[in-house]
Each structure stands twice: as C-alpha cells, then as structure tokens.
C-alpha angles and dihedrals in degrees: 000000000000115000104231091182090066091052091051093052093051095048095073090049091052092048090049091052092052092050092050093051091046091051091052091051091051090050091051091051091049093052092048089049092052092046089053090055093049090059087074093058099062093096128046121182133191120180122207104188097161105072123142142145132201128226117210121244121264140203119235128183130215121189119196122183145125105325101026150301131295123196127191090194091075092059126083088221094048088237132112136185109218111199094159097068118071109190091187095056102247133250101283091101109031119213117255121205090215100099090190089072091055091232101105093093139040132183132209126188126202131181121227117196131184099223093174132095098248132067118250146177118247119220129182120207131177135205124225115293116247123208120205139164115274108243091341093297105189095214095052116108108191091161098061098022107032111187089212087079091057108039111082132202134206123189124200123177125191121242137062113298094009125140114279119171094169109144093022103076116186129207111248089238089064100035114114100158128240146226110300095193143247118331116191123209108285093013126118142189134203115227120195122201116202115194118194136182103205118238113259095032106160117253089240086083094054129115094030139123123223111206126184132166117222128195132205116208123186114187 
C-alpha cells in the first residue's frame, strides 16, 4: 500500500525548492538588468564653450625724426634704444658763436606718437652733459672750459598744455628735461629742440663736443 503521508511531506519541500530556484533566477535577471544600465554611466561630459580672458591696454611710443623711426611696440620690454635719431643735430655743422653768420643755432624736430591702446603722460629726461675735444683737438680744454656750460637748449612741443621752454633757454649742463604732457592713445606731438651757442662765447670753449642722452617715457 502506498504511503500517502510520505508524499504529502515531500510536496512542501519540492515546492520550496522550486521557489528558491525561481528566486535565484529573478535575482540573476535583476543584476543583469542593473549591469546593463551601468554601461551607460561610463562616460560623463560637460562642455564649456564660453571661455575668454582680457588683456589690459598698454601705452607704446613711436619716435620719428631725422635718421629714422624707433618703436617700443616691437619690443617685448616696450623699450627701444634709438641711435639713429639725434635730437641735438649732430656734429656735421658745428655751432659758431658769431650770430652774424647765422650758424650759432640749429633746430631739430621729432614726432612722438602714442601707438598703444591706453592714454599716457609723456615725460622727457636727460642725463648729465659730457664735454669732449672735437676730433682730438689739442688746444681744446673740456675739463676747465666745458662747452656743456655754454651751449643752451630750448624744447617746444605742439599741443595744448605741452612743454614749451621757448624764451627760457637752459645750459646743457643744467638741463634735466621736463613733463611734456598728456598723450592719448593714437595722439602725437612734435617736439623741437633748439641748440644755441650764445654770441660772445670765449674761444676757450671752442673745438669741443657736447653730448647728452635724452629719454622719452610714456606711462
């Protein structure tokens, strides 16, 4: 005779086994489903298309005169040494104290332009004047009779409020320059240097060269 009680006791265990296997299968499907979603998170992108930076404006100075043009804007330091422009006129035609000959004065004009994008203030400064013998003249005495104390300079720049020393000549030995005035971006001024050897200058000052470096600063 078949024991139905035994069959009944095994049936719950079988059903439990089926449920356990079914639960494991559902879990496997769930994990696979989650893994499938994660595959879309392996790359994250943010675009920043609007990036810019500003550079402040700058002054730049261009000098044009007899002998050439010098431009600070072509230098990484915004500075230029201009050996081609001689604002004092050079030594080709020496000054003569005899005003009757018309050779006791000479004038040189140079143009200064602010080629930058910012406004500035133009200042002229000068180093000490050095007197030396012209061509090694044996009779010249620049030590005891320095011609820098005799030759005078006047500076006149065009434009309202610009430096103008006309009528108040200064000996080169005392000349230190001065403030030219404001120079807006794109603006320029013409500055004229008038060098004079006063009439009646003693011959002890003859056969000499007066040399002086000048500097333009726009800031």
